C-alpha positions in Angstrom: 0.2 0.4 0.1 3.1 2.2 -0.3 1.8 4.0 -3.4 -1.9 5.1 -2.0 -2.1 8.2 -0.1 -5.6 8.6 2.4 -7.3 11.4 2.1 -10.3 11.9 4.7 -12.8 14.0 4.6 -13.3 15.5 8.0 -14.1 19.3 7.7 -18.1 18.7 8.2 -20.2 21.3 10.2 -22.4 18.7 11.2 -25.9 20.5 11.6 -27.6 17.3 11.9 -25.5 16.5 15.1 -27.6 20.0 16.8 -25.8 21.6 20.3 -22.8 18.4 19.5 -21.2 20.4 16.6 -21.6 23.6 18.1 -18.1 24.0 18.7 -16.3 20.7 16.9 -16.6 18.9 13.5 -18.7 16.1 13.4 -15.7 14.1 13.0 -14.6 15.0 16.4 -17.7 13.7 18.1 -17.0 11.2 21.4 -18.2 7.8 20.3 -18.4 4.3 22.2 -17.1 6.7 25.5 -13.5 6.8 25.0 -13.3 7.3 21.0 -14.3 9.9 18.3 -15.6 9.5 15.2 -11.9 10.5 13.1 -10.7 7.2 15.1 -12.2 4.8 12.7 -11.3 5.5 9.3 -7.6 6.5 10.6 -7.4 2.9 12.3 -8.8 1.8 9.0 -5.7 2.8 7.2 -2.9 1.8 9.6 -4.3 -1.8 10.3 -4.8 -1.7 5.7 -1.1 -0.9 5.8 -2.0 2.3 4.5 0.5 4.8 6.4 0.6 8.2 4.0 -2.6 9.8 5.4 -4.0 13.3 4.9 -7.3 14.6 7.1 -8.4 17.8 5.6 -10.1 20.2 7.7 -12.6 22.9 7.2 -14.8 23.8 10.1 -13.4 24.5 13.5 -10.5 22.1 13.4 -8.8 22.3 16.5 -10.6 20.1 18.5 -8.9 17.5 15.5 -5.7 19.4 15.3 -5.4 18.7 19.3 -6.9 14.9 19.0 -4.6 14.0 16.4 -1.4 15.7 16.7 1.7 14.0 15.9 -0.6 11.1 14.6 1.5 8.2 17.2 -1.8 6.5 18.5 -2.0 5.4 15.0 1.5 4.6 14.4 1.3 8.0 11.6 4.0 10.0 13.3 6.3 9.2 10.7 9.3 11.2 8.7 7.7 10.0 5.4 4.0 9.7 5.1 2.4 9.6 8.3 -0.6 12.0 9.4 -0.7 15.7 8.0 -3.9 17.8 8.7 -5.1 20.2 6.1 -6.2 23.4 6.6 -8.4 25.6 4.2 -7.2 28.5 2.5 -7.8 31.3 0.0 -6.6 29.9 -3.5 -6.5 33.8 -4.7 -5.3 36.7 -1.9 -8.1 39.3 -2.0 -11.2 36.6 -3.5 -12.3 35.1 -0.9 -12.6 31.5 -2.9 -13.2 28.9 -0.2 -13.6 25.5 -0.2 -17.1 24.9 -0.9 -18.0 20.8 -0.7 -16.0 18.0 -1.1 -14.5 18.0 -4.5 -13.3 21.5 -3.5 -11.4 20.1 -0.5 -9.8 17.5 -2.6 -9.0 20.3 -5.8 -7.5 22.8 -3.1 -5.0 20.0 -2.1 -3.9 17.8 -5.2 -0.4 19.2 -4.6 -0.4 16.7 -1.7 -1.6 14.0 -4.3 1.2 14.9 -6.5 4.4 15.7 -4.4 3.0 11.5 -2.6 4.2 10.2 -5.4 0.8 7.4 -5.2 -0.9 5.5 -8.0 -4.2 5.5 -6.0 -5.9 8.4 -3.7 -8.4 6.6 -1.2 -11.0 9.3 -0.5 -12.7 8.5 3.1 -15.3 10.6 5.1 -14.7 11.0 8.6 -18.0 10.8 9.8 -18.3 7.0 9.0 -18.7 3.9 11.7 -17.4 1.1 10.4 -14.3 -1.4 10.1 -12.8 -1.9 6.1 -9.7 -3.8 4.8 -9.1 -1.3 2.3 -6.6 -3.7 0.7 -9.3 -5.7 -1.0 -11.3 -2.5 -2.3 -8.1 -1.4 -3.5 -7.0 -4.8 -4.9 -10.5 -4.8 -6.5 -10.1 -1.3 -8.1 -6.8 -3.0 -9.6 -8.0 -6.3 -10.5 -11.2 -4.4 -12.2 -8.6 -1.8 -14.0 -11.2 0.7 -13.1 -10.9 5.0 -13.1 -12.9 4.6 -10.0 -14.0 2.6 -7.6 -17.4 3.4 -4.8 -17.9 1.3 -2.4 -21.6 0.5 -1.5 -23.7 -1.2 0.5 -27.7 -2.6 0.2 -29.9 -0.6 2.0 -33.5 -0.3 2.3 -36.1 0.9 -0.4 -37.2 3.6 2.4 -34.1 4.8 2.6 -32.7 5.9 -0.9 -33.1 9.3 -0.6 -30.2 9.7 1.8 -27.9 8.5 -0.1 -26.3 8.7 -4.0 -28.1 5.1 -5.6 -26.2 3.1 -7.9 -27.2 0.3 -10.2 -24.2 -2.1 -11.8 -24.1 -4.7 -14.5 -23.2 -8.2 -14.3 -19.4 -7.7 -13.5 -20.0 -4.8 -11.1 -19.8 -2.0 -13.3 -21.4 1.2 -12.3 -24.3 1.9 -15.2 -25.8 4.8 -13.1 -25.4 7.1 -10.3 -28.3 9.0 -8.7 -27.6 11.3 -6.1 -30.2 11.1 -3.5 -33.1 10.0 -5.6 -36.8 9.9 -3.8 -37.8 7.1 -6.3 -35.4 4.7 -7.6 -35.1 0.8 -8.5 -31.5 0.5 -7.3 -30.5 -0.9 -4.4 -26.9 -0.8 -3.6 -25.8 2.9 -1.7 -22.8 4.8 -2.4 -20.6 4.8 1.1 -18.7 7.8 0.8 -15.6 5.6 -0.2 -13.6 5.9 -3.7 -10.7 4.7 -5.1 -9.6 7.0 -7.9 -6.2 6.4 -9.9 -4.3 9.6 -8.8 -4.0 11.2 -12.9 -8.0 10.5 -12.9 -9.0 12.1 -9.7 -6.8 15.6 -10.9 -8.6 15.2 -14.1 -11.9 15.3 -13.0 -11.2 18.3 -10.6 -9.4 20.5 -13.1 -10.7 22.0 -16.1 -14.4 21.6 -16.9 -14.7 20.0 -13.3 -13.5 23.1 -11.2 -17.3 24.5 -11.8 -18.4 21.6 -9.4 -18.4 21.4 -5.6 -19.4 18.1 -4.6 -18.4 14.3 -5.7 -21.8 13.0 -5.7 -24.0 15.8 -7.3 -22.1 16.1 -10.9 -19.0 14.8 -10.6 -19.3 11.4 -10.0 -22.5 10.6 -12.5 -20.2 12.6 -15.4 -17.7 10.1 -14.6 -19.9 7.3 -15.2 -20.9 7.8 -18.3 -17.2 8.5 -19.5 -14.8 5.9 -17.3 -14.8 2.9 -16.0 -16.6 3.6 -12.7 -17.4 0.4 -10.4 -18.8 -0.6 -7.3 -17.4 -3.0 -4.5 -19.4 -4.5 -2.3 -19.3 -4.5 1.5 -20.5 -6.5 3.6 -19.9 -5.5 7.2 -21.4 -3.0 9.5 -21.3 0.8 8.6 -23.3 3.1 10.3 -23.3 6.9 9.2 -24.0 9.0 12.6 -24.0 12.2 10.8 -27.6 12.5 12.8 -28.8 12.6 16.4 -31.0 9.5 15.7 -28.1 8.3 13.7 -25.6 8.8 16.2 -27.6 7.6 19.3 -28.4 4.2 17.8 -24.9 3.6 16.5 -24.3 3.9 20.3 -26.8 1.9 22.2 -25.8 -1.0 19.4 -22.7 -1.5 21.1 -24.6 -2.4 24.1 -26.1 -5.7 22.2 -24.6 -9.2 23.4 -23.1 -9.6 20.6 -22.6 -6.0 18.7 -22.5 -6.0 15.0 -19.4 -3.6 15.5 -17.0 -5.5 17.9 -14.7 -3.0 19.4 -12.8 -5.7 21.5 -11.3 -7.4 18.4 -7.8 -7.8 18.6 -7.1 -8.6 15.2 -8.7 -4.8 13.9 -7.8 -2.4 16.6 -9.5 1.1 16.9 -6.7 3.3 18.2 -7.3 7.2 19.6 -5.7 9.0 21.6 -6.3 8.0 25.6 -6.2 10.8 28.1 -4.8 9.5 32.0 -7.4 8.6 33.6 -7.5 6.4 37.1 -9.6 2.5 36.0 -14.0 3.1 36.5 -14.6 2.4 40.4 -17.6 1.4 41.4 -19.4 1.6 45.2 -20.3 -0.8 47.2 -24.4 -0.2 46.7 -24.0 0.1 42.5 -26.5 -1.0 40.4 -25.9 -1.5 36.8 -27.2 -3.3 33.8 -25.8 -3.7 30.2 -23.4 -0.5 30.3 -20.2 0.5 28.2 -17.7 2.2 30.9 -14.6 3.7 30.5 -11.7 5.0 32.6 -11.7 7.2 35.0 -15.7 7.1 35.9 -16.8 7.2 39.2 -20.4 5.0 40.0 -22.4 5.1 42.6 -25.7 5.4 41.3 -27.7 3.1 39.2 -27.3 2.8 35.4 -28.7 0.8 32.8 -28.1 0.6 29.1 -25.9 3.7 28.7 -22.4 4.9 27.5 -20.8 6.0 30.0 -17.3 8.2 29.2 -14.1 8.9 30.6 -14.4 10.9 34.0 -17.9 10.9 34.4 -19.3 10.5 38.4 -22.9 9.2 38.8 -23.2 10.4 42.7 -25.5 8.4 45.2 -29.4 8.4 44.2 -28.9 9.2 40.9 -30.7 7.4 38.1 -29.2 7.0 34.1 -30.5 5.5 31.6 -31.0 4.8 28.0 -28.4 7.3 27.8 -24.8 9.0 26.4 -22.5 10.5 28.9 -19.5 12.3 27.6 -16.3 12.7 29.6 -16.4 14.1 32.7 -19.9 15.0 33.1 -21.4 14.7 36.7 -25.1 13.5 37.2 -25.6 14.6 40.7 -27.5 13.2 43.6 -31.2 12.4 42.9 -30.8 13.5 39.5 -32.5 10.8 36.3 -31.2 11.1 33.6 -33.3 8.9 30.7 -32.6 9.2 27.0 -30.9 11.8 26.6 -27.2 13.0 25.6 -24.1 14.9 28.0 -21.6 16.5 26.1 -18.3 16.9 28.1 -18.2 18.2 31.6 -22.3 18.5 32.1 -23.2 19.5 35.5 -27.1 18.3 36.3 -28.2 19.3 39.2 -29.3 17.1 41.9 -33.1 16.0 41.9 -32.9 17.5 38.4 -34.8 15.3 35.4 -33.2 15.2 31.9 -35.9 13.7 30.0 -39.2 13.0 31.9 -42.3 12.3 30.4 -44.3 10.7 26.7 -44.8 14.3 25.2 -42.3 13.6 22.0 -43.1 16.8 20.4 -40.4 17.7 18.1 -38.4 20.2 18.6 -39.1 23.0 15.4 -35.8 24.3 14.8 -35.1 20.5 13.2 -38.3 18.6 13.3 -37.3 16.4 11.1 -34.2 15.1 13.1 -34.9 16.2 16.7 -38.2 13.7 16.9 -37.2 10.3 18.7 -37.6 11.4 22.2 -33.7 12.2 22.7 -32.9 15.4 24.7 -29.2 16.7 24.5 -27.3 19.4 26.5 -24.2 20.8 25.6 -20.8 21.2 26.4 -20.3 22.6 29.9 -23.8 23.3 30.8 -25.5 23.2 34.0 -28.6 22.0 34.8 -29.9 23.9 37.9 -31.3 21.8 40.8 -35.2 20.1 40.5 -35.0 21.3 37.1 -37.1 18.8 35.0 -36.4 18.8 30.9 -38.6 17.1 28.1 -37.8 15.1 25.2 -36.4 16.3 22.1 -35.0 19.4 24.3 -31.8 21.2 23.6 -29.5 23.3 25.4 -27.1 24.7 23.7 -22.7 25.0 25.0 -22.1 26.6 28.4 -25.5 27.1 29.3 -25.9 28.4 32.9 -28.5 27.6 35.6 -29.3 31.3 35.3 -30.9 30.9 31.8 -33.3 28.9 32.6 -36.4 30.5 33.5 -38.9 28.0 35.2 -38.2 24.8 36.4 -40.0 22.6 33.7 -38.5 22.9 30.1 -41.4 21.3 27.6 -40.8 18.8 25.3 -39.1 20.4 22.2 -37.8 23.3 23.7 -34.2 24.9 23.2 -32.2 26.9 25.7 -29.2 28.8 24.2 -29.2 27.1 21.1 -30.7 28.1 17.1 
């Protein structure tokens, strides 16, 4: 894999994740307690013997920079190759020509591809959760003498509007590509994972291709009609966690007796930058059932079917159910957290309730996404003692006790967000 360079598109703002991406790109959002979403494509690269990796940032890149740094946890701190974080820039001073999409991000960094001397360019998304051996994908690309290969997977007919849908012939060559069609006979969805011959990538992004900002909207459909574009069908677990329902469900799926995504597989380690926390600690009378706990958590209360991040404190008498609690959050005595996501360093006051009742009134800011009953509390916010938050509530970043006008926040309400 020495002649392959991986380009990870990790700059997405992630509006579908509400307050979770108010101060970070979606690729930097914590997942499964101790990881970040970006850890999965990075780990897939090194596990596939690809050690020349560029991470293309855009929206609020600092959290990614701090997490990846030199790339040492992934064995990417190398003098030759390794990982590079590429920031957006103006193409010409004074003209304000900034990146506007995935094609732009690649176009503005074609010099990196050229200088690498790579024959193939592996283009990845930074907001997907999966384990894939990219060697098999690249070998498929080479054996079919393809110009472009797209990783695909079957999806339900009810989900086709979310993806680029492809139709293939008997040999796997793509004969049709439709970007997020309302109706289609195709059943194979693009995973946003591509292999380009390096010369082909440069050709399709320059010249006439300069007017297009995204790969899926115009560039890929045009290539299907002119070049050898093939589909590589992937059969393993894969999740796009770009919305609150998808993110929540992907975390909860880890709690199954036999999860579809095995994080304990020694043959395919998911690497991350781990902070120095002590071991998880439980009190004598703690009650827990079907959870995922991370280092440094200190548990006195009752925790059921939840993902608990590093350094989280659940005080005596507190109850956490069906929830995701991120790093260093505190749930104080007697508080209840039910079907909620608490971001980093959140404090839930004593006897407060986050997620109560059966009213699933959608949040009007994002009714198509914030409608599954999950309540979200942004980083460093503090829920006052005794306050009750309903379903589909969003609390923004750094909200204080004084920002709560009443003791009850009804379902679908927002404080400090939008």
